[in-house]
N, C-alpha and C positions, 0 to 999 in steps of 0.2 A: 515941416521943415524939423519937428521937433525926434522926428525918426532919424536925419541925420546927423544932428548934434548929440544925439542919444550917448554914443559909445564917447564922446572926449568927455560929455558930462560925467556920465559912469566912471570912468578913469580917473578926472581930478578929484571926485568924490572919495573913491577908492586908496588914491596918493595921499589926501588929506587926511583920514580915518587912522591909517594905518603907520602917517608918519616916514620911520626908515625902516618898518619890520611890515609883516602880512598881518598883523593881529586884527588892525581896524577893518581890515577885508573879510577876513575869517569871521569875525563876529556879524557882519552882514550879512555872510552864507548862512551862518547857519540862523540869522534870523529868519531867511526865504526856505530854508528849511523846515523853520517850526510852522509856517503857511504852507505847506505846500499839499494838506489836504484839500484846503481853498480852491487850488488850482487845479487840483487831480478832480474836485464836485464840477468845479466850470466845464472839465473836461468833459466829464463823467455826463453832465445834464446836455452836451450836445450832442452827445451818442444814442441817449437818450429821446432825444428828442427824432433824429434820424432813424432809428431803429423803428419810431412808433410810426415816420412817415411810412418806411418800410412797410409794415405792417398793414396800411390803410391803402395801401398802393391797391388798384386791380389787377388779379392775375394774369389777365393778357396784357397788361403795359408793360413788356417787357422790356423797354427801351430805360423806361423810367425808374423801372428797377435795379437795373443795371447801374443807372447813375447813382442812383442812393448805395448801392455797394461800392462802388469807387469811391465814395466821399466815406464811409466808415472804412473803408480800407486805409486810406489817408489819415483817417484819425488813429485809429490802431497802430499804423506802419510801425511809429517809435515810441507806440505805449505798451502795446501788448502783442505777441508774437503768434499764441494764438488764434486769438480773434483776427487778426489780421490774416491770417492763412487761411480761416475759415469762410471769409470775404473775398479771397481771390477764388477759392474752389466755388462760390456762388456767381462770382464772376465768371468763371470758365463755364458754368454750365448754362447762365443766361444766354452768353453770346454763343452755344451750340444751339440752343434753342431759337435764337434766332437765325441762325444759320449766318452768322455775321463772323466771317472769317479776320479782317482787323481786330475788330475787338477782341475772339479768343486769342490771338498774338498778344493783343497789350495785357489781356491776363496773364497768359503765359509770360510774360516780359515781369508783371507785379510781381508774380507767384518767384520768380529770381530773385529778385531783390529781397525777399524778405528769408529767402532761403540760403543767399550766400551771408546774411548777417550772420546765419548759425551755423557758417561753416560747413555748410553740405553742397559738396562740389559735387559730386557726381548728380544729384537731385538740380543743381543747378545748370548744370551740364545739357541735361533731358532738354530743360525748359529752352533752353536760347537753341537747343537743337529743333527743335518744333515750332521753331517760326521764322516767315520768310520776310526779312525785312526790306524788302522791293515793293510789297503794298501797304507797309506802314504810312501813315501820315507822318506829318513833321514830329509833334512832339512826341507819339511811341518809338520812333527811330530814332530821336534822341535818348529815348530812354535805355533803348536796344544797345545803342554805342557805348553809353555807361555802364550798362550791366556789364556788356562784355570786358572792358577797360579793368573795373572794379574784378569781374571773374577771374581775369589773367595777373592781374595785380596780385589778388591774395594766395593766389597758387603759387607766384614767385615767392613771396613773403616765407607762403609753408612748404616750399618744397628746398631742399638743402644742396641738389643737385647743379653742380653751376651749369653746366648746359642747358636745363631742363630750364633754370633760374632765366638764364639770359635769352632762350625764345619765347618765354611768356612777357617778360617784361617788354621785347620786341611787341609781342602781341598786344599789348596793355596799351603801346604807346599808339601804335596802329590804328587801334580803336579811339583812343583820346583825340587823335589829331581828325578823326570823322567827327566826332560828336564836336569839337571845337569849330572845327568847319560848317558844322550844322545849324549852332547854335546861332538865336539872331544877336547881332552884333552889339556889343555892350552888354548884354543882359548879365543877371545873374550868373547864371550857367555857364556863358563862353567865359567871363572872367575868371570863374571858379576852375574851370576847366585850364586855362591856363597857366596856373596856378601850379598845376600839379604837372607840369611838364619839366622836367628835369633842367635847371640851368646852365648846366656842364653834360656835353657829350657824354655818354657812360657812365652818369655817376645818378645814383637815385635819389636825387636832393629836389628842390622845388622851387618854384620863383616866388619867393614870399610876398615879393613887393605886389603882386596881384590881390595878395589874401587882406595888405593893408589899403589897398583901394576899396576894396570890397565894404569894409568893418566902418572906416572913416570918411568912405566919400558916397557910400548906397545905401538907400533905403532897404531896409531888413526885417524879414521877420523874425519873431524871437529865436525859431528855430535856427534861420540861416546867421543869425548872430551868432549863436550857440557854435555851431558848427565852423564857422570863420576863426573865432575867438581861440576855438580848440586847435585848430590845425595851422594859426598864426604863433602860439605857443610853442610851438616846437624848435621856434627858430630862435628861440629868448633863453636866457637863464636867469635862475636867480630871483627877484622880486618882480621885475619885468612879466616871466614865463606867469609867477603866481598871478598876479592883477589879471592876465587874459585867462586863466583858467578861471580864476572866479567869474569872471564874465561869461563867460560859456556855461558855467554850472547854473550862475542865477537864471541865466535865460533857458538852461535845460528845465529848473522847477517851474519858472512862470509859462513853459509851452509845454508842461507834463511830459517831460522826453527822459523816457525809460532807459531807451537803449541809447548811452553814452561814457563815455570814458571821461568826462572831464572832474569829476569829483574822484574815481579812481585815482588817474594823475596827481591831484591835489593829497591824495593820502600818500601817494607815493613820495612825492617833491618833500612832505611834511615829515617822512619816514629818514628818507636821506638828509635832511636838515636835523634829526635829533629828538622832533615833535612827535615819540611815542604814543603819546594818549590822543594827539590831534587826529595822525595819522590812524590810528585803531577807530576813532570814531566815523571819519570820513569811508572806511573800508568798508565797515560795516553798512553805511549808507551806502555804497556801491554795490555791495553783496545784494542790498535788499532790490535795488534797480534791477538788479540781474535778474532776482529771482521773479519780479514781478513780470519783467517783462516776457522771461523765459529764454533769456539768451544762455546756451550751455558753453560757449567761446567765450564768452564772460565771465560768467560762474568758475569755468577752469582758470583763467586767468587770475584771476583775486584771489580763489582758493590757493595756489602757487605762492602768494604773496602773504595774504592774512596769518596763515598760522605764526610766520616769523615775527611777525607785527604784535600779534596776541602776547606771544611768548614774553618778548620785549617790554608789553604792555604791562604784562603781570611780573617780570620782574624787577621792574622801576618800581610799581606796586610795592614790591617787597622789601626793596631797599629803602623806601621813605620809610613804613614803618619799623625797620633795622635802624634807622637813623632817630627814629620818635623813643624807641626803646633804648635804644644807649644815652639819649638823653636823659630818660627819666631813669635810669639804672641806678643812679645811687642813690635816690629816698625811697623808691617803689620797688625796687628788686623782687622784695617777697611776693608783691601782690602781683607781679606781673607772670611772674613763673606761675603762678596760681592760674592766673588768666589763660597763661598760654598753653597751660595742660587743661584746665577747661576747655579751651578753644579746640584744640586735638582732639578732645576727646569727641567734642561736639561735633565736627565734622566725620570722625569716624561712626560715630553712631549714626549721621545723617547718611553719610553713605549705605552702612548696615541696612540703614532703613529702606534706603532705596533697592538696595539687593533684595533685603525680603521681599519686598512690594513686586519685584520682578522675577523672583523665584516662586512666590504664591501668583502672578498671574499665568506663568508657567505651567506650575502645578493647576492652574483652572483648565488652562488652554489641554494638557495634556489628559485632565481628567475627563472633559467632553470629547475628546477624540478616543479614549476607551470606552466611552458608553457607547458612542456612535459603531467604534468597531465589535463591540459586543452584541450590538443590537443588529450590524451587517452578517456577523457568524451565526448569529439566532436565528436570522429572516431564512441563509442561505441553508442551514442544516435542516430547518423545517422543511423548504419546500424541496430541498434534494431529495429529500427523505420520503416524503410524499409523492413527488411526481416519478421517484424510482419506481415505487409500488406501481401507480398507473402504467410505464413504460412496460414494467414484468408481465403487467395484464394485458395489455396491449399484445406484447410479444407472446404470449400466451394462446391468445385469441385468434392471432395470425398463422400460427402455427396451428392450432386446429382447424382454423379453413385451409390452408394450404392443403393439408392430409384430406380432406372432405373433398378438395377440389380435385385433388391430383386422383382420387377413386374414383370420382364421379366421372372425371376424363374417361380415365382409363376402361371404365364400364359404357361410355360412350352416352353418359349420360347429361346431355348437356342442359338440357331445360332445367335439370336437378342443377346443376352449378349455377344458372343466372339467376334461379328463386335463392341459392345459398346467398351470392353476393349481393343481391335486394334486401337480403336479413340487416345487412350493416344499415344502420339507421345514424348518417353522419351528425345529424344536428342531435340527437339524442346523447351523442358521442361526445361532442361540443359542450351539451349541456353540464356533461356528466363533470368535464374541466372544469368550465369555471363553476360551477357545484364543490369542486374541491380545492381550486385557488382561494374561493371566498371563505371554506371553513378554515383554510391552512392560516390566511392573512387573520380572520378573525380570532382564531385563537393567539395569534403574535400580539393585536392590536384590539383586546374586545372592548374597550372603550370607542373605539373608532368614530363607530356611529355617532354615539352622544356627544363625544368632542366636535363631529362632523356638524353635525345640527346645531350644535349652540353659535358656530358662526354665522346663522341663517337667523331672519326674524322668524315665531313662531307659526306663520300663516305658512312661509314658504318650507318648511322643516321637512325631508322626507320621512315618509310614512312606509313603509315596506312591508307588501301583500305578505301574506300568509305561507305562500310557499316560496318566496325569496330568501335568501342570506343578504344580497346585496344586489343592488339593481346597477342597470347602466350607470349613471351618475357617480355613484358611490365607487362603482368598479376603476371607472377612470381616473379619479384622484386616491384611489388604493393603490394603482400600478405607480400613480407621482409620487405616493410616500416609500413606494418601494424605489424609486430613484430614477425611474423611467418615465422622462419629461417630455421625449420628442414626440410630436401627434402623430407623424408617420408611422414610428412604431406602436404608441398604441391602437393605432388603426388598425395595423396588421396583424397584433396579437387578439382584441377584440372583434375582427374584421369585420369594422367601419368604415364608411370612408373618412378620409382628412375634416372633409367639411363637418362630418357629424361630429366627431371629438372635437373638434374645437367650439363648435354651435353648443354642444353639451357645456364643456369648460365654461364659455361666455354667459352662458343662461345662469349658471350657478353663482358666479363670480358678479354678475350685477345685482342679485338678491343678496351679496355679503352683507354682514355689518361692518365690514372691514375694507381697505383699498385690496385690489385686486393682488398687487403683491404680499401686501401683510397676509390675505387669505393663505397664498404660497407659503408664505412662513411659518402660519401655524398648523397645515394640514403636516410641515416635514417634524415641528416639532411636537407631535404625538406621538407618544413613547412607547416601546414593545415592552409588553409584561409578564 
């Protein structure tokens, strides 16, 4: 019973508190804003419980996992865009794993619902095009028709071309009629959809009597009450409009709904009526909601208005300050001038400190970049010089081999040619190449082995044999220090398999004193000397 009379009690309460104006209801709304962390914590508790249940769910129980992901989507749908998106993706994956086509379509529809809320028309169309409504159950089909209706309605609002706008509105109405026909008679959904049907042919106006019917005569959830009150507010002006917007905003706060325009509209109304400070306060709250939810459209919409309100807020503050100065000018003119000069100097010094800090940060960044560039240049210089000498030696060897082979072939000394080719020891040449690489690397990073071992426990530190410069483990991380991080590339250079490279890296990192990511960072921090 209380759910039915709640809207009347709230309206009476707001009217009594606000008197002839809206001050009382705005005070009540600010009181709810002060408690929003309580409502949000309650929301987070529900989400945490669902996530825990999902983690405990058996890996083979795909149906239960799908149900829990669906519930998490519903919790996040009007709370946080990114998380809602994540759980639609999980629902899609689970439905595909179950080979359940209706559930795949249902997941696509729910993905489309959050995509359209962010103005992603192309992505929403792709979702809709992948759905065959013929095999959907009644609930999913209703969602499908509703999404189609909203999709074309938003396209009509977004598109300025009269021809396309008219077509989009026709399509939107067609799917709205389908939703009304499919919805259960007298249900919340059916009455709400009826309210969206234009009450005059060819006009984009709504049947607001249905909104009143829902708000005053139906049992609604807090989220539903917020939606209906916000929609009904468009039908009114002045104090009545503000009351309905406050009902919407209060219920949005209590239901932890972040994807909302009620607070934003309150800010616009207050700004229109000259209450700049109140407008600025609620616009900041609207921006906070949009940023928390992750709505690009709402952030852009708020950003288009907020600068004007902020500028007027600053201007009003300045005007109040000027009035105060004029009032005291006759007795305190000298003190005020000194205070004003001090204030200006303080602001300038503060700005100067900020700029100096920014410059210092930029200089620090540039210094790090220059050091890295200098290291890279040194590395390239050393390796290019060393490997140029090696390649020169190889060319001389090949030239000598070519001449000897040609001479023996001309003399038909074929067995001698084979013997000559057998003199080439590929393993020996490769080992020589690695020794050259090791020698040049340690010339650039003489403390590499010491720094490397410092990251390992004493019993796990690498001890090189007398004939070794670097071993396989050290050589892999030497290549990583040079910027070669891809396992496949390292494997090709060292002529190992990719699995071998991965295994060597894994063994070292499991023995490290720091985490794997921190280990990589410490390796990259070893300096060229």
